[in-house]
N, C-alpha and C positions, 0 to 999 in steps of 0.2 A: 735679563733679567725674564727674558721669556722664557727661555731655560725652567725657571724653579717657578712658576708656575705651575704646570698639573705639579711638582709634589707642595706645591703648601699649596693644591685641594686638598687633595691627595693627603693635608695632615688636614687644616679641617672638618673631613669627614670620617674625621679617627677619632677626632677631639668633639662631636656632636654626640656621634652613636656614643662613645663612651659614658660622658649625661644622660643620650636618652636612653643608655642600656638600664644605667644608675638606678635610677631614675619611674621607670615604668616597669622596672623584669625585662631579659631580652628577648620575653615569648609577647614582647607586645608591641615590641617594636618591627614598622614593618618597613623593608629600606624605601619605598614613599611616602611614609613616616619622617626618613634621614634626611632625606633628598628636597622634602616639604621646608623642616627645618631650619636645612640650607640657604636653601633659596637657589635652589639646581633644576636641571630636571637625573627623569632619573636614569639617559642616555652620558650624558654627563658620570654619574655616580657609580654604575656603572663600568666606562671606561674603567676608573680608579680598580672597584671590586666588583667583581662582575657576582657576587653569589652573599645573602648575606655574611655566612663561614667565611670566607675569607673575611672582611670587617675581624667577627668572633675571634680568629687565627692568629691575624695582627696582634688582633688588643693584648693575647697569651703569649703570642713571644718579646710585649713587651712591658708582661709582666713577670715573667720572667727572670727574662737576664735583670728587674730590677728587681725580686728577690733576690736570688742570685749573687746578686751581690751582695747584698743586706745579709745574705746569709752567712756569708765569709766571715762575718765579723761576728760571729757568735763564738770564734774562737778567742780572741779580746773579752771574753766576758772575763770579771773576776768573783764580782762579789755582787749583795742586793739590790744595792745600784742602779752596777751597770746589765745585769740585767731586767731591771725594773727602764730599766731608759730600752733595752734591744727591742724590748716585746710594744712597747707602746710606740719607735714606731715600726714594727714589724706590725701592728693597728692598722697604723694608719697607710702601710701601705696596702695590706687589704681588704681599708676601706676606701682608694683610689682604682677595687677593679673591683666591686662589693661586688654586680651582676654576678657572679661566676660565683658568687656562694650562694648568694640566696635563689638562683636557682639552677644549682652546679647538677643536678638529677637528670633537670630536665634536658641541660644542656650536654650530659655523659649521652645520656641513650640517642641522640640527634648526630653526634656531631664526636667522631672517632678518633680526627688527632690530639681532640681538648681530653681522648676520656683516657688516651695512653697520655701525658705528659703529666695532665693531672695524679696519676697516681707516680711519679715522677716528682713532683712538689711535694706529694705527702712526705718521702723516702726523701724529698733533700732535710723537707721541714724537722725530717724525727733529728736526720746523721747531729743537723746547728741545734738541737732542741741537747741530744748526749752532748757533743762538744762541751754546748753552753756545760750542761753537768759539772762533766769530767773537769774543766777549767773550775768550777768553783770546787770541785773536789782540792782538789791541786794545790787549788793556795790555801784551803780550812774552813774558809769560810764556810763549806757543808759538811760533812760524811754519813752517804752514802752511801751502800754495795751494791759490789759489785752487778749482782741481781735485780734488783732495786731500781739498774737506770733504763733497761728498753722499757721498762711497763711505766715508768717516773714521766719519760721521753711519749711515748702513743697518748699518755693519757692528756697532755699537754697538747700533745697535739689535736687528738681532739677534739679539743675545745680550742682550741688558731683557727682549727677548722671548720667549727659547726659556735660558734659563739653569736656573731651577728645574726645566719637561723633564731636562735636562744632569744638575741634581742625585739627578732621580728615578731617573734609569734609571741611574743610576753603584749610588746603593743605595737601594734601589726599598722596602725594610723599614725606614728610617731616617731618607732625609731630606729629606726635607718633614712628619718630627715634629718639633714648637712648640720642647723642647731642641735641635735642632742647629740650628734658623733662624738663627740670630744668625751661624751662623758658614757658611751655605750663604749668604746675601746675601754679608758679608766678601772669598766669594773672587765671586763675579761683581761685585759692585762695583770688584778688585782687578783680572779680568780684560780689564772693558769698558778704563777707565783704563790699563794699560797696551796699550795702543790707539796711545796715542797717544807714547810712550814716545817711537818718534823725529821727534815734529817739537817735543818737550819744549825748553827749553832751560836748562839744564847742571845748573843748585841749584832748579828745577824737575823737575827731571830723577831727581836723590841724593834730593828728596822725598820722592818715590811713590814712592818704592824703599823710605827709610826707614818710610811710613804700610803700604807695605807688609809688611818687616818685622817690622816692630810687630802687624801683623793674623796671621801667621802666631805669631809668638810667642803670642798669644788661641787658638790653634786645637789647639795643643797640648794 
């Protein structure tokens, strides 16, 4: 039992740090605030994570691992229903680590490891979205020319990456509060999938409109 205590403390530090980063933004959260929130001494915090960047990098590792596992599922997307579920699940993961996206430019300018790893994040997202488009094309759910796949995938990834920033600018006081999370993510998923409208087979297009209509009704 004694041997497990340090690991549990390290885990608690990560949980509280992630919650504080998400709530206030990483630049506004000091290690002093984190230790105070946990009720531990700064020295205890430094024992587990000697610098704030150590916390950020450990959270990045966890996000990347979860993200890559999810992106691998893009190969199984066959129609609009699958794509809708995939995008919602992806947004839910982004929401869990939303401070990365909220403070992205600031974080990239200060953390070299984050800078290089987030480039990989974008590449992996783009590769997964292209797999999604190609999978839906193979099943006949959509018809898209090969020359349009790259640009469409890039546009979808741009929306994935900056949608929460858009929501925050649109309503800074409320957009990223937990009670508004589901509505914000549904809107993001809908906007991304709307990019597929010109390429979808008719029944798939109608189904996407039905899903979007249900989404709008849920947001009222």
